[in-house]
PDB file as gemmi writes it, atoms N, CA and C in Angstrom:
CRYST1    1.000    1.000    1.000  90.00  90.00  90.00 P 1                      
ATOM      1  N   UNK A   1    -279.054 137.388 -26.019  1.00  0.00           N  
ATOM      2  CA  UNK A   1    -277.581 138.051 -25.834  1.00  0.00           C  
ATOM      3  C   UNK A   1    -276.981 137.876 -27.418  1.00  0.00           C  
ATOM      4  N   UNK A   2    -277.059 137.051 -28.119  1.00  0.00           N  
ATOM      5  CA  UNK A   2    -276.576 136.720 -29.230  1.00  0.00           C  
ATOM      6  C   UNK A   2    -276.808 137.852 -30.149  1.00  0.00           C  
ATOM      7  N   UNK A   3    -278.305 138.307 -30.101  1.00  0.00           N  
ATOM      8  CA  UNK A   3    -279.250 139.023 -30.935  1.00  0.00           C  
ATOM      9  C   UNK A   3    -278.538 140.421 -30.801  1.00  0.00           C  
ATOM     10  N   UNK A   4    -278.051 140.771 -29.502  1.00  0.00           N  
ATOM     11  CA  UNK A   4    -277.659 142.480 -29.276  1.00  0.00           C  
ATOM     12  C   UNK A   4    -276.005 142.193 -29.421  1.00  0.00           C  
ATOM     13  N   UNK A   5    -275.778 141.176 -30.042  1.00  0.00           N  
ATOM     14  CA  UNK A   5    -274.079 141.096 -30.014  1.00  0.00           C  
ATOM     15  C   UNK A   5    -273.377 140.842 -28.747  1.00  0.00           C  
ATOM     16  N   UNK A   6    -273.940 140.200 -27.714  1.00  0.00           N  
ATOM     17  CA  UNK A   6    -273.431 140.106 -26.514  1.00  0.00           C  
ATOM     18  C   UNK A   6    -272.873 138.453 -26.225  1.00  0.00           C  
ATOM     19  N   UNK A   7    -273.137 137.767 -27.234  1.00  0.00           N  
ATOM     20  CA  UNK A   7    -272.651 136.244 -27.090  1.00  0.00           C  
ATOM     21  C   UNK A   7    -271.339 135.966 -26.337  1.00  0.00           C  
ATOM     22  N   UNK A   8    -270.589 136.876 -26.858  1.00  0.00           N  
ATOM     23  CA  UNK A   8    -269.302 136.564 -25.915  1.00  0.00           C  
ATOM     24  C   UNK A   8    -269.001 136.420 -24.411  1.00  0.00           C  
ATOM     25  N   UNK A   9    -270.112 136.771 -23.641  1.00  0.00           N  
ATOM     26  CA  UNK A   9    -270.206 137.221 -22.419  1.00  0.00           C  
ATOM     27  C   UNK A   9    -271.025 135.711 -21.805  1.00  0.00           C  
ATOM     28  N   UNK A  10    -271.666 135.323 -22.631  1.00  0.00           N  
ATOM     29  CA  UNK A  10    -272.142 134.027 -22.061  1.00  0.00           C  
ATOM     30  C   UNK A  10    -271.970 133.265 -21.069  1.00  0.00           C  
ATOM     31  N   UNK A  11    -270.713 132.705 -21.451  1.00  0.00           N  
ATOM     32  CA  UNK A  11    -270.295 131.924 -20.352  1.00  0.00           C  
ATOM     33  C   UNK A  11    -269.756 132.607 -19.114  1.00  0.00           C  
ATOM     34  N   UNK A  12    -269.273 133.497 -19.068  1.00  0.00           N  
ATOM     35  CA  UNK A  12    -269.117 134.169 -17.553  1.00  0.00           C  
ATOM     36  C   UNK A  12    -270.301 134.609 -16.911  1.00  0.00           C  
ATOM     37  N   UNK A  13    -271.056 134.634 -17.640  1.00  0.00           N  
ATOM     38  CA  UNK A  13    -272.374 135.208 -17.129  1.00  0.00           C  
ATOM     39  C   UNK A  13    -273.001 133.795 -16.554  1.00  0.00           C  
ATOM     40  N   UNK A  14    -273.255 132.775 -17.295  1.00  0.00           N  
ATOM     41  CA  UNK A  14    -273.756 131.500 -16.819  1.00  0.00           C  
ATOM     42  C   UNK A  14    -273.067 131.267 -15.591  1.00  0.00           C  
ATOM     43  N   UNK A  15    -271.772 131.279 -15.460  1.00  0.00           N  
ATOM     44  CA  UNK A  15    -270.925 131.026 -14.086  1.00  0.00           C  
ATOM     45  C   UNK A  15    -271.340 132.078 -12.886  1.00  0.00           C  
ATOM     46  N   UNK A  16    -271.580 132.866 -12.860  1.00  0.00           N  
ATOM     47  CA  UNK A  16    -272.601 133.658 -11.922  1.00  0.00           C  
ATOM     48  C   UNK A  16    -273.535 133.350 -11.712  1.00  0.00           C  
ATOM     49  N   UNK A  17    -274.407 132.716 -12.692  1.00  0.00           N  
ATOM     50  CA  UNK A  17    -275.773 132.163 -12.021  1.00  0.00           C  
ATOM     51  C   UNK A  17    -276.046 131.040 -11.394  1.00  0.00           C  
ATOM     52  N   UNK A  18    -274.690 130.258 -11.456  1.00  0.00           N  
ATOM     53  CA  UNK A  18    -274.549 128.985 -11.321  1.00  0.00           C  
ATOM     54  C   UNK A  18    -275.326 129.032  -9.815  1.00  0.00           C  
ATOM     55  N   UNK A  19    -276.576 127.896  -9.170  1.00  0.00           N  
ATOM     56  CA  UNK A  19    -276.972 127.978  -8.187  1.00  0.00           C  
ATOM     57  C   UNK A  19    -278.651 128.776  -8.172  1.00  0.00           C  
ATOM     58  N   UNK A  20    -278.503 129.375  -9.061  1.00  0.00           N  
ATOM     59  CA  UNK A  20    -279.935 130.042  -9.208  1.00  0.00           C  
ATOM     60  C   UNK A  20    -280.876 128.898  -9.779  1.00  0.00           C  
ATOM     61  N   UNK A  21    -280.746 127.699 -10.499  1.00  0.00           N  
ATOM     62  CA  UNK A  21    -281.474 126.979 -11.143  1.00  0.00           C  
ATOM     63  C   UNK A  21    -281.182 125.616 -10.458  1.00  0.00           C  
ATOM     64  N   UNK A  22    -282.039 124.688 -10.159  1.00  0.00           N  
ATOM     65  CA  UNK A  22    -281.828 123.313 -10.028  1.00  0.00           C  
ATOM     66  C   UNK A  22    -281.467 122.797 -11.172  1.00  0.00           C  
ATOM     67  N   UNK A  23    -280.827 121.508 -10.696  1.00  0.00           N  
ATOM     68  CA  UNK A  23    -280.624 120.711 -11.742  1.00  0.00           C  
ATOM     69  C   UNK A  23    -281.764 120.402 -13.116  1.00  0.00           C  
ATOM     70  N   UNK A  24    -282.688 120.166 -12.422  1.00  0.00           N  
ATOM     71  CA  UNK A  24    -283.774 120.263 -13.525  1.00  0.00           C  
ATOM     72  C   UNK A  24    -284.212 121.348 -14.471  1.00  0.00           C  
ATOM     73  N   UNK A  25    -283.655 122.504 -14.146  1.00  0.00           N  
ATOM     74  CA  UNK A  25    -283.665 123.746 -14.737  1.00  0.00           C  
ATOM     75  C   UNK A  25    -284.907 124.530 -14.223  1.00  0.00           C  
ATOM     76  N   UNK A  26    -285.580 124.208 -13.119  1.00  0.00           N  
ATOM     77  CA  UNK A  26    -286.051 124.930 -12.346  1.00  0.00           C  
ATOM     78  C   UNK A  26    -285.841 125.802 -11.543  1.00  0.00           C  
ATOM     79  N   UNK A  27    -286.365 127.195 -11.470  1.00  0.00           N  
ATOM     80  CA  UNK A  27    -285.830 128.476 -10.403  1.00  0.00           C  
ATOM     81  C   UNK A  27    -285.783 127.628  -9.143  1.00  0.00           C  
ATOM     82  N   UNK A  28    -284.764 128.119  -8.349  1.00  0.00           N  
ATOM     83  CA  UNK A  28    -284.431 127.737  -7.092  1.00  0.00           C  
ATOM     84  C   UNK A  28    -285.000 128.680  -5.894  1.00  0.00           C  
ATOM     85  N   UNK A  29    -286.298 128.592  -5.697  1.00  0.00           N  
ATOM     86  CA  UNK A  29    -286.862 129.976  -5.107  1.00  0.00           C  
ATOM     87  C   UNK A  29    -286.666 129.668  -3.630  1.00  0.00           C  
ATOM     88  N   UNK A  30    -286.247 128.361  -3.465  1.00  0.00           N  
ATOM     89  CA  UNK A  30    -285.966 127.990  -1.497  1.00  0.00           C  
ATOM     90  C   UNK A  30    -284.446 128.628  -1.570  1.00  0.00           C  
ATOM     91  N   UNK A  31    -283.674 129.168  -2.497  1.00  0.00           N  
ATOM     92  CA  UNK A  31    -282.326 129.651  -2.446  1.00  0.00           C  
ATOM     93  C   UNK A  31    -282.389 131.167  -2.791  1.00  0.00           C  
ATOM     94  N   UNK A  32    -283.124 131.717  -3.435  1.00  0.00           N  
ATOM     95  CA  UNK A  32    -282.841 132.982  -3.708  1.00  0.00           C  
ATOM     96  C   UNK A  32    -284.637 133.673  -4.276  1.00  0.00           C  
ATOM     97  N   UNK A  33    -284.618 134.729  -3.943  1.00  0.00           N  
ATOM     98  CA  UNK A  33    -285.867 135.449  -4.300  1.00  0.00           C  
ATOM     99  C   UNK A  33    -285.881 135.673  -5.589  1.00  0.00           C  
ATOM    100  N   UNK A  34    -286.844 135.608  -6.741  1.00  0.00           N  
ATOM    101  CA  UNK A  34    -287.098 135.849  -8.009  1.00  0.00           C  
ATOM    102  C   UNK A  34    -286.782 137.268  -7.942  1.00  0.00           C  
ATOM    103  N   UNK A  35    -287.420 138.054  -7.221  1.00  0.00           N  
ATOM    104  CA  UNK A  35    -286.833 139.862  -7.620  1.00  0.00           C  
ATOM    105  C   UNK A  35    -285.465 140.028  -7.448  1.00  0.00           C  
ATOM    106  N   UNK A  36    -284.654 139.306  -6.586  1.00  0.00           N  
ATOM    107  CA  UNK A  36    -283.527 139.580  -6.401  1.00  0.00           C  
ATOM    108  C   UNK A  36    -282.412 139.250  -7.600  1.00  0.00           C  
ATOM    109  N   UNK A  37    -283.008 137.765  -7.924  1.00  0.00           N  
ATOM    110  CA  UNK A  37    -282.131 137.177  -8.877  1.00  0.00           C  
ATOM    111  C   UNK A  37    -282.673 138.062 -10.344  1.00  0.00           C  
ATOM    112  N   UNK A  38    -283.753 138.670 -10.671  1.00  0.00           N  
ATOM    113  CA  UNK A  38    -284.132 139.445 -11.411  1.00  0.00           C  
ATOM    114  C   UNK A  38    -283.006 140.939 -11.603  1.00  0.00           C  
ATOM    115  N   UNK A  39    -282.918 141.304 -10.416  1.00  0.00           N  
ATOM    116  CA  UNK A  39    -282.369 142.665 -10.178  1.00  0.00           C  
ATOM    117  C   UNK A  39    -281.068 142.271 -10.622  1.00  0.00           C  
ATOM    118  N   UNK A  40    -280.163 141.275  -9.898  1.00  0.00           N  
ATOM    119  CA  UNK A  40    -278.841 140.891 -10.281  1.00  0.00           C  
ATOM    120  C   UNK A  40    -278.615 140.614 -11.774  1.00  0.00           C  
ATOM    121  N   UNK A  41    -279.441 139.890 -12.434  1.00  0.00           N  
ATOM    122  CA  UNK A  41    -279.130 139.669 -13.836  1.00  0.00           C  
ATOM    123  C   UNK A  41    -279.038 141.024 -14.598  1.00  0.00           C  
ATOM    124  N   UNK A  42    -279.983 141.969 -14.360  1.00  0.00           N  
ATOM    125  CA  UNK A  42    -280.155 143.235 -14.874  1.00  0.00           C  
ATOM    126  C   UNK A  42    -278.600 144.044 -14.605  1.00  0.00           C  
ATOM    127  N   UNK A  43    -278.164 143.852 -13.576  1.00  0.00           N  
ATOM    128  CA  UNK A  43    -276.977 144.516 -13.296  1.00  0.00           C  
ATOM    129  C   UNK A  43    -275.636 143.902 -13.869  1.00  0.00           C  
ATOM    130  N   UNK A  44    -276.147 142.670 -14.409  1.00  0.00           N  
ATOM    131  CA  UNK A  44    -274.786 141.678 -14.814  1.00  0.00           C  
ATOM    132  C   UNK A  44    -274.964 142.272 -16.471  1.00  0.00           C  
ATOM    133  N   UNK A  45    -275.953 142.165 -17.103  1.00  0.00           N  
ATOM    134  CA  UNK A  45    -276.590 142.736 -18.414  1.00  0.00           C  
ATOM    135  C   UNK A  45    -275.826 143.951 -18.438  1.00  0.00           C  
ATOM    136  N   UNK A  46    -276.155 144.963 -17.488  1.00  0.00           N  
ATOM    137  CA  UNK A  46    -275.633 146.612 -18.171  1.00  0.00           C  
ATOM    138  C   UNK A  46    -274.302 146.234 -17.825  1.00  0.00           C  
ATOM    139  N   UNK A  47    -273.546 145.626 -17.154  1.00  0.00           N  
ATOM    140  CA  UNK A  47    -271.999 145.533 -16.921  1.00  0.00           C  
ATOM    141  C   UNK A  47    -271.549 144.961 -18.538  1.00  0.00           C  
ATOM    142  N   UNK A  48    -272.197 143.923 -19.009  1.00  0.00           N  
ATOM    143  CA  UNK A  48    -271.669 143.298 -20.262  1.00  0.00           C  
ATOM    144  C   UNK A  48    -271.844 144.604 -21.439  1.00  0.00           C  
ATOM    145  N   UNK A  49    -272.925 145.141 -21.113  1.00  0.00           N  
ATOM    146  CA  UNK A  49    -273.388 146.068 -22.234  1.00  0.00           C  
ATOM    147  C   UNK A  49    -272.535 147.220 -22.113  1.00  0.00           C  
ATOM    148  N   UNK A  50    -272.167 147.524 -21.176  1.00  0.00           N  
ATOM    149  CA  UNK A  50    -271.103 149.080 -21.220  1.00  0.00           C  
ATOM    150  C   UNK A  50    -269.643 148.360 -21.421  1.00  0.00           C  
ATOM    151  N   UNK A  51    -269.005 147.307 -21.110  1.00  0.00           N  
ATOM    152  CA  UNK A  51    -267.897 146.565 -21.643  1.00  0.00           C  
ATOM    153  C   UNK A  51    -267.734 146.647 -23.103  1.00  0.00           C  
ATOM    154  N   UNK A  52    -269.114 145.750 -23.669  1.00  0.00           N  
ATOM    155  CA  UNK A  52    -269.163 145.699 -25.046  1.00  0.00           C  
ATOM    156  C   UNK A  52    -269.481 146.774 -26.012  1.00  0.00           C  
ATOM    157  N   UNK A  53    -270.223 147.934 -25.570  1.00  0.00           N  
ATOM    158  CA  UNK A  53    -270.569 149.153 -26.456  1.00  0.00           C  
ATOM    159  C   UNK A  53    -270.284 150.148 -25.974  1.00  0.00           C  
ATOM    160  N   UNK A  54    -269.978 150.188 -24.435  1.00  0.00           N  
ATOM    161  CA  UNK A  54    -269.810 151.516 -23.475  1.00  0.00           C  
ATOM    162  C   UNK A  54    -270.972 152.415 -23.234  1.00  0.00           C  
ATOM    163  N   UNK A  55    -272.122 151.529 -23.513  1.00  0.00           N  
ATOM    164  CA  UNK A  55    -273.363 152.134 -23.162  1.00  0.00           C  
ATOM    165  C   UNK A  55    -274.496 150.937 -22.545  1.00  0.00           C  
ATOM    166  N   UNK A  56    -274.841 150.971 -21.304  1.00  0.00           N  
ATOM    167  CA  UNK A  56    -275.477 150.176 -20.342  1.00  0.00           C  
ATOM    168  C   UNK A  56    -276.938 149.905 -20.846  1.00  0.00           C  
ATOM    169  N   UNK A  57    -277.339 150.906 -21.820  1.00  0.00           N  
ATOM    170  CA  UNK A  57    -278.783 151.401 -22.112  1.00  0.00           C  
ATOM    171  C   UNK A  57    -279.201 150.066 -22.609  1.00  0.00           C  
ATOM    172  N   UNK A  58    -278.281 149.148 -23.227  1.00  0.00           N  
ATOM    173  CA  UNK A  58    -279.018 147.784 -23.849  1.00  0.00           C  
ATOM    174  C   UNK A  58    -279.577 146.973 -23.065  1.00  0.00           C  
ATOM    175  N   UNK A  59    -279.711 147.218 -21.663  1.00  0.00           N  
ATOM    176  CA  UNK A  59    -280.303 146.178 -20.539  1.00  0.00           C  
ATOM    177  C   UNK A  59    -281.679 146.945 -20.201  1.00  0.00           C  
ATOM    178  N   UNK A  60    -281.642 148.438 -20.560  1.00  0.00           N  
ATOM    179  CA  UNK A  60    -282.841 148.849 -19.905  1.00  0.00           C  
ATOM    180  C   UNK A  60    -284.101 148.228 -19.915  1.00  0.00           C  
ATOM    181  N   UNK A  61    -285.040 148.023 -19.026  1.00  0.00           N  
ATOM    182  CA  UNK A  61    -286.398 147.515 -19.355  1.00  0.00           C  
ATOM    183  C   UNK A  61    -286.126 146.092 -18.916  1.00  0.00           C  
ATOM    184  N   UNK A  62    -285.050 145.263 -18.751  1.00  0.00           N  
ATOM    185  CA  UNK A  62    -285.093 143.733 -18.251  1.00  0.00           C  
ATOM    186  C   UNK A  62    -285.855 143.413 -17.348  1.00  0.00           C  
ATOM    187  N   UNK A  63    -285.205 144.288 -16.372  1.00  0.00           N  
ATOM    188  CA  UNK A  63    -286.350 143.902 -14.600  1.00  0.00           C  
ATOM    189  C   UNK A  63    -287.631 144.322 -14.770  1.00  0.00           C  
ATOM    190  N   UNK A  64    -288.127 145.180 -15.399  1.00  0.00           N  
ATOM    191  CA  UNK A  64    -289.080 145.712 -15.672  1.00  0.00           C  
ATOM    192  C   UNK A  64    -290.153 144.382 -16.288  1.00  0.00           C  
ATOM    193  N   UNK A  65    -289.423 144.202 -17.376  1.00  0.00           N  
ATOM    194  CA  UNK A  65    -290.045 143.413 -18.240  1.00  0.00           C  
ATOM    195  C   UNK A  65    -290.349 141.596 -17.818  1.00  0.00           C  
ATOM    196  N   UNK A  66    -289.211 141.343 -16.957  1.00  0.00           N  
ATOM    197  CA  UNK A  66    -289.333 139.859 -16.449  1.00  0.00           C  
ATOM    198  C   UNK A  66    -290.288 140.149 -14.984  1.00  0.00           C  
ATOM    199  N   UNK A  67    -290.367 141.103 -14.313  1.00  0.00           N  
ATOM    200  CA  UNK A  67    -291.301 140.811 -13.434  1.00  0.00           C  
ATOM    201  C   UNK A  67    -292.721 140.961 -13.687  1.00  0.00           C  
ATOM    202  N   UNK A  68    -292.918 142.004 -14.788  1.00  0.00           N  
ATOM    203  CA  UNK A  68    -294.057 141.722 -15.529  1.00  0.00           C  
ATOM    204  C   UNK A  68    -294.756 140.784 -15.876  1.00  0.00           C  
ATOM    205  N   UNK A  69    -293.839 140.049 -16.414  1.00  0.00           N  
ATOM    206  CA  UNK A  69    -294.214 138.804 -16.969  1.00  0.00           C  
ATOM    207  C   UNK A  69    -294.032 137.504 -16.664  1.00  0.00           C  
ATOM    208  N   UNK A  70    -293.225 137.673 -15.324  1.00  0.00           N  
ATOM    209  CA  UNK A  70    -292.863 136.147 -14.768  1.00  0.00           C  
ATOM    210  C   UNK A  70    -293.397 136.274 -13.091  1.00  0.00           C  
ATOM    211  N   UNK A  71    -293.606 137.224 -12.676  1.00  0.00           N  
ATOM    212  CA  UNK A  71    -293.730 137.230 -11.168  1.00  0.00           C  
ATOM    213  C   UNK A  71    -295.231 136.810 -10.896  1.00  0.00           C  
ATOM    214  N   UNK A  72    -295.896 136.893 -11.417  1.00  0.00           N  
ATOM    215  CA  UNK A  72    -297.488 136.199 -11.214  1.00  0.00           C  
ATOM    216  C   UNK A  72    -297.732 137.086 -10.087  1.00  0.00           C  
TER     217      UNK A  72                                                      
END                                                                             
């Protein structure tokens, strides 16, 4: 996010992601489906990009990238 110039929003996003990971940093699959999590994160990133740049295109491709690389 810092590389995109969106680092000021990190704290707010971190609060919204609370509960998606266990205390040890492992994704909580028993609480949330990974596909739903990735979709929610992309929506949040699009909102941030719109607020910061007036263009939500900066987040395009996030969901596809994550699912292709991490859903197994």
